[in-house]
C-alpha distance (Angstrom), angle and dihedral (degrees) to the residues before:
residue distance angle dihedral
M1 . . .
I2 3.79 . .
P3 3.91 104.3 .
Y4 3.84 120.1 -138.3
G5 3.87 85.6 -125.1
K6 3.83 137.5 11.2
Q7 3.75 141.0 173.6
E8 3.77 125.4 -122.5
I9 3.79 115.4 -137.1
T10 3.82 113.7 -170.1
E11 3.77 130.5 -168.6
S12 3.84 89.0 -105.9
D13 3.83 87.5 58.0
I14 3.81 93.2 49.3
N15 3.81 93.1 46.6
A16 3.90 91.2 49.6
V17 3.83 90.1 50.8
I18 3.82 91.2 47.4
D19 3.80 89.9 52.4
A20 3.76 89.3 49.0
L21 3.83 90.3 52.9
K22 3.83 89.1 53.9
S23 3.81 93.2 50.7
P24 3.81 120.2 100.6
L25 3.80 93.4 -114.2
I26 3.79 121.4 49.0
T27 3.80 93.4 171.4
Q28 3.83 133.8 28.6
G29 3.83 89.8 18.0
P30 3.80 134.7 124.5
K31 3.86 100.5 -77.2
A32 3.73 96.3 70.5
Q33 3.80 89.6 55.2
E34 3.73 91.3 45.4
F35 3.79 90.9 52.0
E36 3.81 89.9 50.6
E37 3.71 92.5 51.6
K38 3.82 94.7 47.0
I39 3.90 93.3 48.8
A40 3.85 91.6 47.2
S41 3.88 89.9 49.3
K42 3.78 92.5 45.6
V43 3.88 90.9 55.9
G44 3.79 98.7 33.8
A45 3.84 98.6 -112.2
Q46 3.85 125.3 136.8
F47 3.78 97.2 -133.1
G48 3.81 140.2 30.5
V49 3.79 127.2 -169.0
S50 3.85 117.4 -168.6
F51 3.86 124.9 -143.6
N52 3.72 137.3 -176.8
S53 3.86 88.2 -114.0
A54 3.75 140.8 4.0
T55 3.86 86.9 -113.9
S56 3.72 90.0 60.9
A57 3.84 90.2 46.2
L58 3.95 89.6 52.6
H59 3.71 89.4 48.8
C60 3.82 95.3 52.2
A61 3.77 93.5 39.8
A62 3.74 91.0 58.0
L63 3.81 91.2 47.9
A64 3.85 90.3 48.9
L65 3.83 87.7 54.7
G66 3.73 90.0 55.7
L67 3.83 97.5 -109.1
G68 3.80 111.4 164.3
K69 3.73 146.8 134.6
G70 3.82 115.0 -24.9
D71 3.88 91.8 21.2
F72 3.80 127.1 110.5
L73 3.76 129.5 -131.3
W74 3.84 117.8 -163.8
T75 3.77 125.8 -163.8
T76 3.78 141.0 145.9
P77 3.85 123.1 -74.5
N78 3.84 88.3 -138.9
S79 3.74 99.6 80.9
F80 3.85 142.3 73.4
V81 3.76 111.9 -68.2
A82 3.86 91.0 -106.9
S83 3.84 92.0 76.4
A84 3.78 88.9 66.2
N85 3.77 102.2 27.7
C86 3.79 91.6 66.4
G87 3.82 86.4 71.1
I88 3.75 93.2 52.2
Y89 3.77 91.1 49.0
C90 3.73 87.8 60.0
G91 3.74 93.9 50.4
A92 3.81 94.1 -108.5
K93 3.78 130.2 128.2
V94 3.77 121.2 -105.9
D95 3.82 129.5 -141.7
F96 3.77 132.6 169.6
V97 3.76 143.1 -133.6
D98 3.76 121.3 -146.1
I99 3.83 121.7 -114.0
D100 3.86 134.2 -105.8
A101 3.81 108.5 -104.4
Q102 3.86 92.3 -130.6
T103 3.77 108.2 39.1
Y104 3.86 95.3 28.1
N105 3.90 85.2 -137.9
L106 3.76 124.8 120.3
D107 3.85 110.9 -58.7
T108 3.78 106.5 -121.4
K109 3.87 91.4 -161.7
A110 3.84 88.4 54.1
L111 3.74 88.9 47.4
E112 3.83 93.9 52.3
K113 3.85 90.4 47.8
K114 3.76 92.8 48.2
L115 3.83 91.9 47.3
K116 3.84 91.1 51.0
N117 3.85 91.7 49.0
T118 3.87 97.7 45.0
P119 3.83 122.8 96.2
K120 3.76 111.2 -113.0
R121 3.87 91.3 -113.3
K122 3.80 90.8 57.8
L123 3.76 98.6 46.4
P124 3.82 115.4 118.0
K125 3.82 122.6 -94.1
V126 3.83 88.6 -166.9
L127 3.82 130.1 25.8
V128 3.82 116.4 -161.9
A129 3.79 106.3 -153.3
V130 3.95 108.1 -161.8
H131 3.76 117.3 -151.3
F132 3.67 95.8 -148.2
A133 3.77 121.6 -150.7
G134 3.78 91.0 -6.3
Q135 3.81 105.3 -56.8
S136 3.81 125.3 109.1
C137 3.79 126.0 -111.6
E138 3.81 117.6 -122.1
M139 3.86 91.9 -79.2
K140 3.80 96.1 174.8
E141 3.78 92.1 57.8
I142 3.84 92.0 42.2
Y143 3.78 91.4 51.2
R144 3.85 91.9 47.5
L145 3.82 87.9 56.0
S146 3.69 92.0 45.5
Q147 3.79 89.8 59.8
I148 3.84 91.4 53.0
Y149 3.75 98.3 43.1
R150 3.87 97.2 32.7
F151 3.81 100.5 -126.6
K152 3.77 128.2 144.4
I153 3.79 123.0 -123.7
I154 3.74 131.8 -131.1
E155 3.85 115.1 -176.0
D156 3.85 108.2 -150.9
A157 3.78 96.0 -154.9
S158 3.76 93.9 164.4
H159 3.91 87.4 134.2
A160 3.74 97.2 36.2
L161 3.85 115.3 66.2
G162 3.79 106.9 135.4
G163 3.77 94.6 25.8
S164 3.72 126.7 109.5
Y165 3.87 140.2 -150.0
C166 3.76 118.9 -150.1
K167 3.88 87.6 -8.3
I168 3.79 91.2 -60.5
P169 3.78 117.9 114.8
I170 3.84 116.6 -102.1
G171 3.78 107.2 -109.2
S172 3.88 97.5 40.0
C173 3.85 86.0 113.2
K174 3.83 89.7 -141.1
W175 3.76 88.9 142.5
S176 3.78 101.0 23.9
D177 3.81 143.1 46.3
I178 3.73 101.6 -124.7
T179 3.87 134.5 7.0
I180 3.80 124.4 -155.4
F181 3.89 126.6 -150.5
S182 3.82 127.6 -171.4
F183 3.88 126.2 -145.9
H184 3.82 98.3 -170.0
P185 3.83 110.7 143.0
V186 3.80 95.4 -99.1
K187 3.84 94.4 51.0
I188 3.85 126.4 92.7
I189 3.81 95.6 -81.7
T190 3.83 123.7 2.1
C191 3.83 140.7 -142.5
A192 3.84 88.7 -175.0
E193 3.82 82.5 -106.0
G194 3.69 126.4 3.4
G195 3.81 150.9 105.2
I196 3.76 142.7 -157.7
A197 3.78 140.0 -151.7
T198 3.81 121.1 -148.9
T199 3.74 123.1 -167.7
N200 3.85 140.6 152.7
N201 3.75 93.5 -139.0
E202 3.84 111.4 95.9
K203 3.82 92.4 -160.2
Y204 3.84 93.5 56.4
A205 3.79 90.9 45.1
S206 3.82 90.7 53.0
K207 3.79 94.1 46.1
M208 3.79 91.1 50.3
Q209 3.81 90.8 50.1
I210 3.73 91.4 52.4
F211 3.96 93.7 42.5
K212 3.87 92.5 53.8
S213 3.69 94.1 53.9
H214 3.88 107.2 50.2
G215 3.76 95.5 -74.5
I216 3.79 87.4 -76.0
T217 3.77 128.7 141.3
K218 3.84 132.1 -173.9
D219 3.76 92.9 -175.8
T220 3.80 104.4 123.4
K221 3.74 90.7 -152.6
R222 3.76 91.9 63.0
F223 3.79 98.1 46.9
K224 3.76 115.4 125.8
G225 3.85 94.8 -170.5
E226 3.87 132.9 47.0
N227 3.75 114.7 -66.9
A228 3.76 102.2 -117.8
G229 3.83 96.6 -172.5
A230 3.76 147.2 -56.2
W231 3.76 90.5 -54.9
Y232 3.82 94.9 55.5
Y233 3.80 122.9 118.3
E234 3.79 136.7 162.4
Q235 3.78 132.5 -139.9
Q236 3.84 101.7 -146.3
F237 3.81 99.7 165.6
L238 3.82 138.3 24.2
G239 3.69 96.1 -98.8
F240 3.87 138.6 166.3
N241 3.71 142.9 -126.5
Y242 3.76 98.5 -103.8
R243 3.77 100.2 138.3
L244 3.77 126.3 140.6
S245 3.77 114.5 -125.9
E246 3.85 123.2 -127.8
L247 3.79 90.6 -112.4
H248 3.75 92.0 56.4
A249 3.83 92.7 43.8
T250 3.73 92.3 49.4
L251 3.74 91.8 51.8
G252 3.83 89.1 50.4
I253 3.82 91.3 50.4
S254 3.86 90.5 54.4
Q255 3.72 93.0 45.9
L256 3.79 93.1 48.2
T257 3.78 88.7 68.1
R258 3.80 91.0 69.8
L259 3.79 97.6 42.5
E260 3.80 98.2 112.1
E261 3.79 92.5 44.2
Y262 3.85 89.9 50.7
V263 3.79 91.7 51.6
R264 3.82 92.2 45.3
V265 3.75 91.4 51.8
R266 3.83 92.0 46.9
N267 3.85 89.2 53.9
A268 3.82 90.6 48.0
L269 3.80 91.3 52.3
V270 3.79 89.5 49.8
K271 3.70 91.0 51.7
T272 3.85 88.9 54.3
Y273 3.74 90.4 49.4
N274 3.81 94.0 49.7
E275 3.83 93.5 47.4
N276 3.79 92.2 50.3
L277 3.85 99.9 38.7
S278 3.89 100.6 41.3
N279 3.78 90.4 93.5
L280 3.80 93.8 59.6
E281 3.75 126.1 87.8
L282 3.83 91.0 -105.4
I283 3.87 136.2 116.5
L284 3.75 107.1 -123.0
P285 3.79 125.7 -158.5
Y286 3.78 116.9 -72.8
V287 3.90 120.3 -150.6
A288 3.83 115.8 -160.2
P289 3.73 112.1 -123.0
Y290 3.90 92.3 -115.7
N291 3.84 89.8 59.3
Y292 3.75 138.6 81.8
S293 3.80 102.1 -167.8
A294 3.78 124.7 -143.7
F295 3.93 85.3 -147.5
H296 3.83 99.9 -140.8
L297 3.75 87.1 163.1
Y298 3.74 136.3 26.3
V299 3.80 106.9 -153.8
I300 3.88 127.3 -171.7
L301 3.72 126.0 -165.7
L302 3.83 123.0 -146.9
T303 3.77 119.0 -142.8
K304 3.69 136.0 -164.3
K305 3.77 88.8 -93.7
S306 3.78 92.3 55.6
G307 3.70 94.1 88.2
I308 3.77 95.3 -139.4
K309 3.78 137.3 74.8
R310 3.77 119.6 -119.1
K311 3.84 92.7 -118.3
E312 3.79 91.7 51.9
L313 3.84 92.4 47.1
F314 3.80 91.1 47.2
G315 3.85 89.3 51.9
K316 3.80 90.3 51.1
L317 3.79 93.6 49.6
Q318 3.86 88.5 49.8
A319 3.79 95.5 48.4
A320 3.76 87.2 50.5
G321 3.83 92.2 55.9
I322 3.79 93.8 -103.3
G323 3.79 114.5 134.6
A324 3.75 100.4 -148.5
Q325 3.80 118.2 173.7
V326 3.78 139.9 -166.5
H327 3.85 121.1 -121.9
Y328 3.00 108.2 -141.2
I329 3.69 145.9 0.5
P330 3.90 97.7 -156.6
I331 3.79 108.2 -100.4
H332 3.85 94.1 -129.6
L333 3.77 89.9 59.9
Q334 3.84 92.6 60.1
P335 3.86 113.6 107.6
F336 3.74 92.1 -121.4
Y337 3.87 89.8 60.2
A338 3.80 92.6 49.3
R339 3.77 87.0 75.6
F340 3.81 89.3 68.2
G341 3.74 93.7 53.3
F342 3.77 100.4 -96.0
K343 3.85 116.5 144.8
K344 3.76 145.7 167.5
G345 3.71 111.7 -67.8
D346 3.77 95.8 32.8
F347 3.87 94.1 107.9
K348 3.71 107.4 22.2
K349 3.74 101.5 179.9
A350 3.79 93.9 52.5
E351 3.81 90.7 46.8
S352 3.96 90.7 48.7
Y353 3.85 88.4 49.2
Y354 3.81 90.1 49.7
Q355 3.85 94.3 51.3
N356 3.79 91.5 57.4
A357 3.79 108.3 30.2
I358 3.87 129.2 111.4
S359 3.84 124.2 172.8
L360 3.85 111.2 -143.3
P361 3.80 122.8 -150.9
L362 3.86 111.5 -77.0
F363 3.79 123.8 166.1
P364 3.81 135.7 126.3
T365 3.77 95.0 -102.5
L366 3.78 95.6 49.7
S367 3.77 102.7 128.9
E368 3.83 125.8 -137.0
Q369 3.82 89.4 -114.8
E370 3.82 92.1 52.1
Q371 3.82 93.4 45.3
Q372 3.86 91.6 49.7
K373 3.75 88.9 51.2
V374 3.88 89.1 56.4
I375 3.71 90.0 47.6
A376 3.82 94.5 47.7
T377 3.72 91.4 49.4
L378 3.82 91.2 54.2
Q379 3.80 93.8 44.3
E380 3.79 89.2 54.0
S381 3.78 93.1 47.3
V382 3.84 108.0 36.8
R383 3.77 125.9 66.4
K384 3.83 116.2 -108.9
K385 3.78 122.4 -124.8
D386 3.79 116.6 -96.8
């Protein structure tokens, strides 16, 4: 089975992790901090805070921005549930903004309209802008609206490490408060499991560091009580155990050396897909001119002219040993979110997209033979353009 996504683990990765296993500290050591610094430097941000997952990073980012009971978090319905769940974790209410029909990212025109028509008490305190499939949202416009309506911005860039917006690396936080990256095995690089938050705000970085480790600090400058000795620490918040181990950080450091090559190969594979599928009745991925996409996903959309339904094509791909996937079932249609009053028809563009979307295999070690098998199966199954 050709998976839709897959990690590459090299001998250098394995040797680095073995060395980490032999080191005195396999958690709370220097490698996590080194990984934080290397990611922050790579994307041009001042601070990096590592986590055991991007979900944990989203949670602590929202807490650091002061999100709590009675507040609202807005995001896009076209994402993994973690982009919205982080608001629920904080006791806030969640709402959504529909997607742009071309990029499948949050529609900034729909955002502006919704902001104008929403009572002040229900305006978002935090907006999570999801960079779907590896390309950035229109961050300049989102930032402009944030200055008018006074909301904070988290970029959920779980798909987008190595991409850029207006020639500036995604993660620089030039137009946001905090950016989140994921290091799950199907992402651009992997730590096996892991995430990181980048920011240019020292206060947010400090809060996230404390939240991820039980709400505890050993920083003497932050103590509220008397320092009783070298053993002394304080729990100042209700925190969590969200730390990234030395093993995971070491793997991430090793993988990071290949980031640019991975993104280059992904874009080359996309070019091959585009050249070979452009004669079929499909909608192929659109990349806005201001973006360089990291291309975590390659999503095609079927149309009425395709001559085949999504379920049938999905089955044909699976039968051929091709592990296609669908990204994503709109969050507001999940049973959990029905309890908040969301229903079918609320975000029509996201729902229409979902009805027709299939993600094709895309990862750096996808061979020419494997990719041609995917292409051939689609050419046999989908109607050609007149």
